C-alpha positions in Angstrom: -17.1 3.4 -10.9 -19.3 6.5 -11.0 -21.3 5.3 -8.0 -18.0 4.7 -6.1 -16.8 8.2 -6.9 -20.1 9.7 -5.8 -20.1 7.8 -2.5 -16.5 8.9 -1.9 -17.3 12.5 -2.6 -20.5 12.4 -0.4 -18.6 10.8 2.4 -15.8 13.4 2.3 -18.6 16.1 2.3 -20.1 14.5 5.4 -16.8 15.2 7.2 -16.1 18.6 5.8 -18.1 21.2 3.8 -21.7 19.7 4.2 -21.6 18.5 7.7 -24.4 20.8 8.9 -26.5 20.1 5.8 -26.4 16.4 6.4 -27.5 16.9 10.0 -30.9 17.9 8.6 -31.4 14.3 7.5 -30.7 12.7 10.9 -34.1 11.7 12.3 -35.0 13.2 15.6 -36.2 9.8 16.9 -32.6 8.5 16.6 -31.1 8.5 20.1 -27.7 9.6 18.9 -25.9 12.9 18.5 -26.7 14.1 14.9 -23.0 15.1 14.4 -21.9 11.6 15.4 -24.4 10.1 12.9 -23.2 12.4 10.1 -19.5 11.6 10.8 -20.2 7.8 11.1 -22.2 7.7 7.9 -19.6 9.7 6.1 -16.9 7.2 7.1 -19.2 4.4 5.9 -19.8 6.2 2.6 -16.0 6.7 2.1 -15.4 3.0 2.8 -18.1 1.9 0.4 -16.9 4.3 -2.3 -13.4 3.0 -2.0 -14.7 -0.6 -2.0 -16.6 0.0 -5.2 -13.5 1.6 -6.8 -10.9 -1.0 -5.7 -12.6 -4.3 -5.0 -13.8 -5.3 -8.5 -13.7 -9.0 -7.6 -16.0 -8.4 -4.7 -18.4 -6.2 -6.7 -21.5 -8.4 -6.0 -21.3 -8.4 -2.2 -20.2 -4.7 -2.2 -23.2 -3.9 -4.4 -25.6 -5.5 -1.9 -24.0 -3.7 1.0 -24.3 -0.3 -0.8 -27.9 -1.0 -1.7 -28.6 -1.9 2.0 -26.9 1.3 3.1 -29.1 3.4 0.8 -32.1 1.6 2.2 -30.8 2.2 5.8 -30.5 5.9 5.4 -33.9 6.3 3.7 -35.7 6.9 7.0 -33.5 10.0 7.4 -34.8 11.3 4.1 -38.4 10.6 5.1 -37.8 12.4 8.5 -36.4 15.4 6.7 -39.6 15.6 4.6 -42.0 14.9 7.5 -40.2 17.3 9.9 -39.9 20.0 7.2 -36.1 20.4 7.8 -34.2 22.3 5.2 -30.9 21.0 3.8 -29.2 20.9 0.4 -31.6 23.4 -1.1 -34.6 21.2 -0.1 -36.5 24.1 1.4 -40.0 23.2 0.4 -42.2 20.2 1.1 -42.4 19.5 -2.6 -38.6 19.4 -3.0 -38.2 17.2 0.0 -40.9 14.8 -1.3 -39.5 14.7 -4.8 -36.1 13.8 -3.3 -37.6 10.7 -1.8 -38.2 9.2 -5.2 -34.5 9.3 -6.0 -33.5 6.9 -3.2 -34.9 3.8 -5.1 -32.8 4.9 -8.0 -29.7 4.8 -5.9 -30.6 1.3 -4.7 -31.1 0.3 -8.3 -27.8 1.8 -9.3 -26.0 -0.2 -6.6 -27.7 -3.5 -7.6 -27.6 -3.1 -11.3 -24.4 -1.1 -11.7 -22.4 -3.7 -9.8 -24.1 -6.6 -11.4 -25.2 -7.7 -7.9 -28.8 -8.3 -9.0 -27.8 -10.2 -12.1 -25.2 -12.3 -10.3 -27.1 -12.9 -7.1 -27.1 -16.5 -5.8 -30.2 -18.3 -7.0 -31.9 -21.5 -5.8 -32.1 -24.2 -8.4 
């Protein structure tokens, strides 16, 4: 529930108050308009947040999708560090580097918080 609320909040922030800040995380090598990427990822985050909050019966597949989303946006965090772009108070190389270590925690929160890892299909 907490992760769903956080994703919902982050997604709404993508579309409103933090739109410019999120553009700092869009890698320069991505051949898309940074504002488009921020809006699209915000919509995805809102959708995932709502799914986590409302689709309890689908928690396992939703947990996997959320984990994959966090993995998918990780190159943006790396690019922000490598390109020394400021955003969200990450105005030093050290702060941007430390932020990278939190992404695996988000992946873990998605997998363990939803029970996706525990309830994954297993070969017998």
